[in-house]
C-alpha positions as CSV (number, residue, x, y, z in Angstrom):
1,X,180.7,212.6,24.3
2,X,181.0,213.7,21.2
3,X,180.0,216.7,19.0
4,X,176.8,216.8,18.0
5,X,175.8,216.6,14.3
6,X,175.1,219.1,12.3
7,X,172.3,219.0,9.7
8,X,172.2,221.9,7.2
9,X,168.3,223.6,6.6
10,X,167.1,223.5,3.4
11,X,164.3,225.6,2.5
12,X,160.8,223.7,2.1
13,X,160.3,225.3,-1.4
14,X,163.2,224.0,-3.1
15,X,162.7,220.5,-1.6
16,X,159.2,220.5,-2.8
17,X,160.5,221.9,-6.4
18,X,163.1,219.0,-6.5
19,X,160.7,216.8,-6.0
20,X,158.1,218.0,-8.4
21,X,161.0,217.9,-11.2
22,X,161.8,214.4,-10.3
23,X,158.3,213.1,-10.4
24,X,157.8,214.6,-13.6
25,X,160.8,213.0,-15.5
26,X,159.1,209.3,-14.5
27,X,157.6,208.5,-18.4
28,X,153.4,208.1,-18.1
29,X,153.4,209.9,-14.8
30,X,152.4,213.2,-13.5
31,X,149.8,215.7,-15.4
32,X,149.3,215.8,-19.0
33,X,150.3,218.3,-21.2
34,X,147.3,220.7,-20.6
35,X,147.8,220.9,-16.8
36,X,151.3,221.6,-17.4
37,X,150.8,224.5,-20.2
38,X,148.4,225.9,-17.1
39,X,150.7,226.1,-14.5
40,X,153.7,227.2,-16.3
41,X,151.2,230.5,-17.5
42,X,149.7,230.9,-14.1
43,X,153.1,230.4,-11.8
44,X,156.0,230.5,-14.3
45,X,156.9,227.4,-12.8
46,X,160.3,226.1,-14.2
47,X,160.0,222.2,-13.7
48,X,156.5,222.3,-15.6
49,X,158.2,223.6,-18.6
50,X,161.0,221.2,-18.4
51,X,158.8,218.5,-18.2
52,X,157.3,219.2,-21.4
53,X,160.9,219.8,-23.1
54,X,161.9,216.5,-21.7
55,X,158.3,214.7,-23.0
56,X,158.4,216.4,-26.3
57,X,161.8,216.9,-26.8
58,X,163.2,214.0,-28.8
59,X,160.5,214.7,-31.5
60,X,161.4,218.3,-31.8
61,X,165.0,217.8,-32.2
62,X,164.2,214.5,-34.6
63,X,162.3,216.7,-36.7
64,X,165.2,219.5,-36.6
65,X,167.7,217.0,-37.2
66,X,165.9,215.3,-40.3
67,X,165.6,218.6,-41.8
68,X,168.8,220.3,-41.3
69,X,171.2,217.2,-41.3
70,X,173.9,219.4,-39.5
71,X,173.6,218.6,-35.5
72,X,174.8,222.2,-34.5
73,X,172.1,223.8,-37.1
74,X,169.4,221.4,-35.4
75,X,170.2,222.4,-31.5
76,X,169.7,226.1,-32.5
77,X,166.2,225.1,-34.4
78,X,165.5,223.3,-31.2
79,X,165.7,225.9,-28.5
80,X,164.5,228.4,-31.1
81,X,161.3,226.1,-31.2
82,X,160.9,225.9,-27.2
83,X,161.4,229.6,-27.0
84,X,158.3,230.2,-29.4
85,X,156.5,228.2,-27.1
86,X,157.5,230.2,-24.0
87,X,156.3,233.2,-25.7
88,X,153.1,232.2,-27.3
89,X,152.0,229.5,-24.8
90,X,149.1,231.6,-24.0
91,X,148.2,231.2,-28.0
92,X,148.1,227.5,-27.9
93,X,144.0,226.8,-28.3
94,X,144.1,222.9,-27.8
95,X,146.8,222.2,-25.4
96,X,146.1,218.7,-25.0
97,X,147.5,218.1,-28.9
98,X,150.4,220.3,-27.9
99,X,152.7,217.6,-29.7
100,X,151.0,218.4,-32.7
101,X,151.7,222.1,-32.7
102,X,155.2,221.8,-31.5
103,X,156.1,219.4,-34.6
104,X,154.6,222.1,-36.6
105,X,156.2,224.7,-34.9
106,X,159.7,222.7,-35.3
107,X,159.2,222.2,-39.0
108,X,158.6,225.8,-39.6
109,X,161.8,226.8,-37.6
110,X,163.7,224.2,-39.5
111,X,162.8,225.0,-42.5
112,X,163.9,228.7,-42.0
113,X,166.9,227.9,-40.2
114,X,168.1,225.4,-43.4
115,X,167.4,228.8,-45.8
116,X,169.5,230.9,-43.3
117,X,172.4,228.4,-43.2
118,X,172.3,228.1,-47.0
119,X,172.7,232.0,-47.4
120,X,175.4,231.7,-44.8
121,X,177.3,228.7,-46.8
122,X,177.1,230.9,-49.9
123,X,179.1,233.6,-48.3
124,X,181.4,231.2,-46.6
125,X,181.6,228.6,-49.3
126,X,185.3,228.8,-49.5
127,X,185.5,227.9,-45.7
128,X,182.7,225.8,-45.3
129,X,183.4,222.4,-43.8
130,X,180.5,219.9,-44.2
131,X,179.8,217.4,-41.6
132,X,179.7,213.8,-42.5
133,X,176.2,212.3,-42.1
134,X,176.0,209.7,-40.1
135,X,172.5,208.0,-41.5
136,X,172.4,206.5,-45.1
137,X,171.5,208.9,-47.8
138,X,168.4,207.1,-49.1
139,X,167.2,206.9,-45.7
140,X,167.9,210.2,-44.5
141,X,165.9,211.8,-47.6
142,X,163.1,209.2,-47.2
143,X,162.9,210.6,-43.9
144,X,162.4,214.4,-44.2
145,X,160.0,213.3,-46.9
146,X,158.0,211.5,-44.5
147,X,158.0,214.5,-42.2
148,X,156.9,217.3,-45.0
149,X,153.7,214.5,-45.4
150,X,153.2,214.3,-41.7
151,X,153.0,217.9,-41.6
152,X,150.2,218.0,-44.1
153,X,147.6,215.6,-42.2
154,X,144.9,217.1,-40.2
155,X,145.7,217.9,-36.6
156,X,143.6,214.8,-34.9
157,X,145.9,212.4,-37.2
158,X,149.0,214.1,-37.2
159,X,148.5,213.5,-33.1
160,X,148.4,210.2,-32.8
161,X,151.7,209.5,-35.1
162,X,153.3,212.0,-33.2
163,X,152.6,210.4,-29.8
164,X,152.6,206.9,-30.2
165,X,155.3,206.7,-33.7
166,X,157.7,209.4,-32.7
167,X,157.1,209.9,-28.9
168,X,156.9,206.1,-28.1
169,X,154.2,206.7,-25.9
170,X,151.8,203.8,-26.1
171,X,148.5,203.9,-27.3
172,X,146.6,203.7,-23.5
173,X,149.1,206.9,-22.6
174,X,148.5,208.8,-25.7
175,X,144.2,207.8,-24.7
176,X,145.0,209.4,-21.4
177,X,146.6,212.5,-22.5
178,X,144.3,213.3,-25.2
179,X,141.1,212.5,-23.1
180,X,139.7,209.8,-26.2
181,X,139.1,206.5,-26.0
182,X,141.6,203.9,-26.7
183,X,140.3,202.5,-29.8
184,X,139.5,206.1,-31.1
185,X,143.1,206.8,-31.0
186,X,144.2,203.1,-32.7
187,X,141.7,203.9,-35.6
188,X,143.1,207.0,-36.0
189,X,146.6,206.1,-35.8
190,X,145.9,203.3,-38.4
191,X,144.1,205.5,-41.2
192,X,147.0,208.2,-40.2
193,X,149.7,205.4,-41.5
194,X,147.6,204.3,-44.2
195,X,147.3,208.0,-45.0
196,X,150.7,208.5,-45.3
197,X,151.7,205.4,-46.9
198,X,149.2,206.4,-49.9
199,X,151.5,209.7,-50.2
200,X,154.3,208.2,-50.4
201,X,153.5,205.9,-53.2
202,X,152.3,208.5,-55.3
203,X,155.5,210.4,-54.9
204,X,157.5,207.3,-55.9
205,X,158.1,205.6,-52.8
206,X,156.2,202.3,-52.3
207,X,155.8,201.6,-48.5
208,X,153.2,200.0,-46.6
209,X,151.5,200.7,-43.4
210,X,154.2,198.5,-41.4
211,X,157.3,200.1,-43.1
212,X,156.1,204.0,-42.4
213,X,156.2,202.6,-38.8
214,X,158.6,201.1,-38.7
215,X,160.6,204.5,-40.4
216,X,159.0,206.5,-38.0
217,X,160.1,204.4,-34.9
218,X,163.6,204.5,-36.4
219,X,163.0,208.5,-36.5
220,X,161.9,208.4,-32.8
221,X,165.1,206.2,-31.7
222,X,167.6,208.2,-33.5
223,X,166.5,211.5,-31.7
224,X,168.5,211.4,-28.7
225,X,168.5,215.1,-27.0
226,X,171.7,216.3,-25.0
227,X,171.3,216.9,-21.0
228,X,173.1,220.0,-21.9
229,X,170.5,221.3,-24.1
230,X,167.6,220.6,-22.6
231,X,169.4,222.6,-19.5
232,X,170.0,225.6,-21.8
233,X,166.6,225.6,-23.5
234,X,164.9,225.5,-20.0
235,X,167.0,228.4,-18.9
236,X,166.2,230.5,-21.8
237,X,162.5,229.9,-21.8
238,X,163.1,230.8,-17.3
239,X,164.7,234.1,-18.7
240,X,161.8,234.9,-21.4
241,X,158.9,234.1,-19.1
242,X,160.4,236.2,-16.4
243,X,160.1,239.0,-18.8
244,X,163.4,238.8,-20.6
245,X,163.9,240.1,-24.2
246,X,164.5,236.7,-26.4
247,X,167.8,238.2,-27.7
248,X,168.8,238.9,-23.9
249,X,168.0,234.9,-23.1
250,X,169.5,233.3,-26.0
251,X,172.2,233.1,-28.2
252,X,172.1,235.7,-31.3
253,X,171.3,233.0,-34.3
254,X,168.5,231.2,-31.8
255,X,167.1,234.6,-30.8
256,X,166.9,236.0,-34.7
257,X,165.5,232.2,-35.5
258,X,162.7,232.4,-32.7
259,X,162.2,235.7,-34.0
260,X,161.3,235.1,-37.4
261,X,159.5,232.1,-36.7
262,X,157.2,234.4,-34.6
263,X,156.7,237.0,-37.1
264,X,155.9,234.2,-39.7
265,X,153.0,232.4,-37.5
266,X,151.8,236.5,-36.8
267,X,151.5,237.1,-40.9
268,X,149.6,233.7,-41.1
269,X,147.2,234.2,-38.4
270,X,146.4,237.8,-39.9
271,X,146.2,236.0,-43.4
272,X,143.4,233.6,-42.0
273,X,141.6,236.6,-40.2
274,X,141.5,238.5,-43.3
275,X,140.1,235.3,-45.5
276,X,137.4,235.3,-43.0
277,X,136.5,238.6,-42.8
278,X,136.4,238.5,-46.7
279,X,134.4,235.5,-46.6
280,X,131.9,237.0,-44.1
281,X,131.3,240.0,-46.0
282,X,131.1,238.0,-49.1
283,X,128.3,236.2,-47.2
284,X,126.5,239.3,-45.9
285,X,126.6,240.7,-49.3
286,X,124.8,237.6,-50.5
287,X,122.5,237.5,-47.4
288,X,121.7,240.9,-48.1
289,X,120.8,240.3,-51.7
290,X,118.6,237.3,-51.1
291,X,116.7,239.2,-48.3
292,X,115.9,241.9,-51.0
293,X,114.8,239.4,-53.7
294,X,112.3,237.8,-51.2
295,X,111.1,240.7,-50.1
296,X,110.0,241.8,-53.0
297,X,109.1,238.9,-54.2
298,X,106.7,238.8,-51.0
299,X,105.2,242.8,-51.2
300,X,102.1,243.1,-52.7
301,X,101.7,244.5,-56.2
302,X,101.7,248.3,-56.6
303,X,98.3,249.9,-56.6
304,X,97.3,250.9,-60.2
305,X,97.5,254.8,-60.6
306,X,94.6,255.7,-62.3
307,X,95.5,258.2,-64.9
308,X,93.1,261.3,-65.8
309,X,91.8,260.5,-69.7
310,X,94.3,262.3,-72.1
311,X,91.9,264.9,-74.0
312,X,90.2,263.6,-77.1
313,X,91.8,264.5,-80.6
314,X,89.7,265.8,-83.3
315,X,89.4,263.0,-85.6
316,X,91.2,265.5,-88.6
317,X,94.4,265.2,-86.2
318,X,94.0,261.7,-86.1
319,X,94.2,261.3,-89.5
320,X,97.4,263.0,-90.0
321,X,99.1,260.9,-87.6
322,X,98.2,257.7,-89.1
323,X,101.2,255.7,-90.3
324,X,99.8,254.2,-93.3
325,X,101.5,253.2,-96.7
326,X,101.6,255.8,-99.5
327,X,103.6,254.1,-102.4
328,X,102.0,251.6,-105.0
329,X,100.4,248.5,-103.7
330,X,102.5,245.4,-104.1
331,X,101.4,242.3,-106.1
332,X,102.1,238.6,-105.5
333,X,104.2,237.2,-108.3
334,X,105.7,233.9,-108.7
335,X,109.7,234.2,-109.6
336,X,112.5,232.2,-111.0
337,X,115.6,232.2,-112.8
338,X,116.2,230.4,-116.2
339,X,119.2,228.8,-117.3
340,X,120.1,232.1,-119.1
341,X,120.5,233.9,-115.5
342,X,117.2,235.9,-116.6
343,X,114.6,236.6,-113.9
344,X,111.4,235.1,-114.8
345,X,108.1,236.7,-113.4
346,X,104.8,235.6,-113.5
347,X,101.4,236.8,-112.3
348,X,97.9,236.8,-112.8
349,X,95.1,239.1,-113.8
350,X,91.6,239.1,-114.2
351,X,89.1,240.6,-117.0
352,X,86.0,240.8,-118.8
353,X,86.1,239.1,-122.4
354,X,83.5,238.1,-125.0
355,X,81.9,239.5,-128.3
356,X,83.1,242.8,-127.4
357,X,86.0,242.6,-125.0
358,X,87.8,239.9,-127.1
359,X,88.1,236.8,-128.3
360,X,85.5,233.9,-126.6
361,X,82.1,234.3,-125.0
362,X,80.7,233.1,-121.8
363,X,77.9,230.3,-121.5
364,X,75.4,233.0,-121.9
365,X,76.8,234.9,-124.5
366,X,77.9,237.6,-122.1
367,X,81.6,238.4,-121.5
368,X,83.3,236.2,-119.6
369,X,85.2,237.1,-115.7
370,X,88.7,235.4,-117.7
371,X,91.9,234.9,-115.3
372,X,94.9,235.5,-117.3
373,X,98.8,234.9,-116.6
374,X,101.3,236.8,-117.8
375,X,105.3,236.0,-118.1
376,X,107.8,238.7,-118.3
377,X,111.7,238.6,-118.3
378,X,114.1,241.0,-116.9
379,X,117.8,241.1,-116.6
380,X,119.0,240.9,-112.9
381,X,120.7,244.2,-113.2
382,X,117.7,246.0,-114.3
383,X,115.9,244.7,-110.9
384,X,115.8,245.8,-107.6
385,X,115.4,243.1,-104.8
386,X,115.2,243.5,-101.1
387,X,113.9,241.5,-98.3
388,X,110.9,241.7,-95.8
389,X,113.3,244.1,-93.6
390,X,114.2,246.0,-96.6
391,X,117.9,244.7,-96.8
392,X,119.2,244.7,-100.7
393,X,119.2,241.3,-101.6
394,X,122.5,240.6,-103.9
395,X,122.7,238.8,-107.6
396,X,124.6,236.6,-106.1
397,X,121.8,235.6,-103.9
398,X,119.0,235.6,-105.5
399,X,120.9,232.7,-108.2
400,X,120.9,230.4,-104.7
401,X,117.1,231.6,-103.4
402,X,115.9,231.3,-106.6
403,X,116.9,227.8,-108.0
404,X,112.8,227.1,-108.0
405,X,110.3,228.6,-108.5
406,X,109.1,231.0,-105.4
407,X,106.3,233.1,-104.2
408,X,107.2,236.8,-103.7
409,X,105.8,240.1,-104.1
410,X,106.8,242.6,-106.6
411,X,106.2,246.8,-107.6
412,X,105.9,247.2,-111.5
413,X,106.9,250.5,-113.8
414,X,110.0,251.3,-112.0
415,X,108.3,252.1,-109.0
416,X,110.0,251.8,-105.4
417,X,109.1,249.5,-102.3
418,X,107.6,251.5,-99.9
419,X,108.7,250.5,-96.4
420,X,105.6,250.4,-94.6
421,X,104.5,247.7,-97.0
422,X,107.1,245.3,-95.5
423,X,105.8,245.3,-92.1
424,X,103.0,242.8,-93.2
425,X,105.3,240.6,-94.8
426,X,106.2,236.8,-93.6
427,X,110.0,236.5,-92.8
428,X,111.9,235.6,-96.0
429,X,109.9,236.7,-98.7
430,X,111.1,238.7,-101.4
431,X,110.2,241.9,-102.7
432,X,111.0,242.7,-106.4
433,X,111.1,246.6,-108.0
434,X,110.3,245.7,-111.1
435,X,111.3,248.1,-114.1
436,X,108.9,249.8,-116.6
437,X,109.1,248.3,-120.3
438,X,111.5,250.0,-122.9
439,X,110.6,251.3,-126.3
440,X,110.4,248.9,-128.8
441,X,113.2,250.0,-130.8
442,X,115.5,249.0,-128.4
443,X,117.1,245.5,-129.6
444,X,116.9,242.4,-126.8
445,X,113.9,240.4,-126.2
446,X,113.5,242.3,-122.6
447,X,112.6,245.6,-124.9
448,X,109.4,243.6,-126.7
449,X,106.5,245.4,-126.2
450,X,103.8,243.3,-124.2
451,X,104.9,239.2,-123.3
452,X,108.5,238.5,-124.1
453,X,108.3,234.9,-124.1
454,X,104.7,233.3,-123.5
455,X,100.9,234.7,-125.2
456,X,98.6,235.7,-122.3
457,X,96.7,232.2,-121.6
458,X,93.3,232.2,-120.0
459,X,93.3,230.1,-116.5
460,X,90.0,228.4,-117.8
461,X,91.5,227.2,-121.2
462,X,90.2,229.6,-123.4
463,X,91.4,231.3,-126.2
464,X,94.8,234.0,-125.6
465,X,94.0,237.4,-124.5
466,X,95.1,240.0,-126.0
467,X,98.5,241.5,-125.4
468,X,98.9,245.1,-124.9
469,X,101.7,247.3,-126.3
470,X,104.6,248.8,-123.6
471,X,103.4,252.3,-123.8
472,X,99.6,251.7,-122.9
473,X,98.9,252.3,-119.4
474,X,97.2,249.7,-117.2
475,X,93.6,249.1,-116.8
476,X,91.4,250.0,-114.2
477,X,91.1,246.6,-112.6
478,X,93.8,243.8,-112.3
479,X,97.3,244.1,-110.4
480,X,98.6,246.7,-113.1
481,X,101.0,244.8,-114.8
482,X,101.9,245.8,-118.3
483,X,100.1,243.7,-121.2
484,X,96.6,243.5,-119.3
485,X,93.6,243.7,-122.0
486,X,92.5,247.1,-122.3
487,X,88.6,247.7,-122.6
488,X,88.3,247.5,-126.3
489,X,86.2,250.4,-127.7
490,X,84.0,251.0,-124.4
491,X,84.1,254.3,-122.8
492,X,85.0,254.0,-119.0
493,X,81.7,255.0,-117.5
494,X,79.6,252.8,-119.9
495,X,77.1,250.7,-118.1
496,X,77.8,246.8,-118.4
497,X,76.0,245.1,-121.1
498,X,72.4,243.9,-120.1
499,X,71.1,246.6,-117.9
């Protein structure tokens, strides 16, 4: 008999791991992203992470390639993106939308790598070798612009575009991964394509929704990940999951890029948290102020405190505190400015006229009570004018205010205006402090004794009233205006005629 065939014994765990890895490589088969993430976090399952890399690797590499242009830089950004996933897997909240999360990290990583490459090329400009681009220049710029607009979409629309257009997953499979109805995924995908087309139109690129889908499909087809790159990335992620430092698990450029992206993500989270704290604080302060206002409105009114009556003040003390005017009383007048620029003042006075009082008698032969109108003219420079608030009115303003005859108040004989009289005047009323008549020896019409341009005219149509010399004092009755008719030859204490 021949020698029996010996079969090598293989560990069952290795066989199970190989079969699981082969099953995960089949498109559309196996667990979804959330389940793979749970297995990687719980058991540090290398096959689960490899399935995630193979499932989303083409999308991630395509983003990095379009942003960076150079293949070598894109491979470093690809590895850094999945190293960030290995380190931050526990912080991914919506694990069903892992594709959207990876797209954002890949775009951010590629942008940081692009900045680093630009700084490096500045230092090595003389020795730099520009790699020839495989794609058309215009198409490359359009793809990069489209990636920027995809990143700006909200999470639910971005996830639909990434799964169906960039990763080539059917809508049915995308609905299964996201746990949504297929119709919801279709409507979100259509809305996302329409938003992208509008945003590209604003940027000067006229592209229909079908054209957007075609460009995205071309981007997905052109992103083929080398198998060796996937192997290096999975090994580096396994080392990080086992507790090794990022710098020990990958090359220096990849490790530096991954650390920079994680630092940026941490700062972004801190800014968001700080913004939430500030917003919460403002809301708390506003709510507290609202509650305080409401409590003040709802609280009963304070009880009135009954105060003891103040001791009575003697009548003589009260009289000393009375705030009453003591200056000359104001007389109502009518004023205007004539063509010569002089102030024309009219005033009315009442007095008795008859056989012994002047010319004219009443119907009964007794002295008549006659109202007399007097007119005087003054130079504006000799008159002091104030308004109802005591403010001085200048000559230039008087010419504007007195274009026509106006009612005002006045004092005579150069007496100043008592400010306490102004409290009862209507706003806009002018008060005139008229000067005393000057001696007749001075030249000029304003220096004539008595009225200057018109005689005293009785209001009832009688004879003109007698004028009074300028050096006479005003009578007991009437407003005290100079020129009031005197009591002719009647003693001050004589009784009226007929009594």
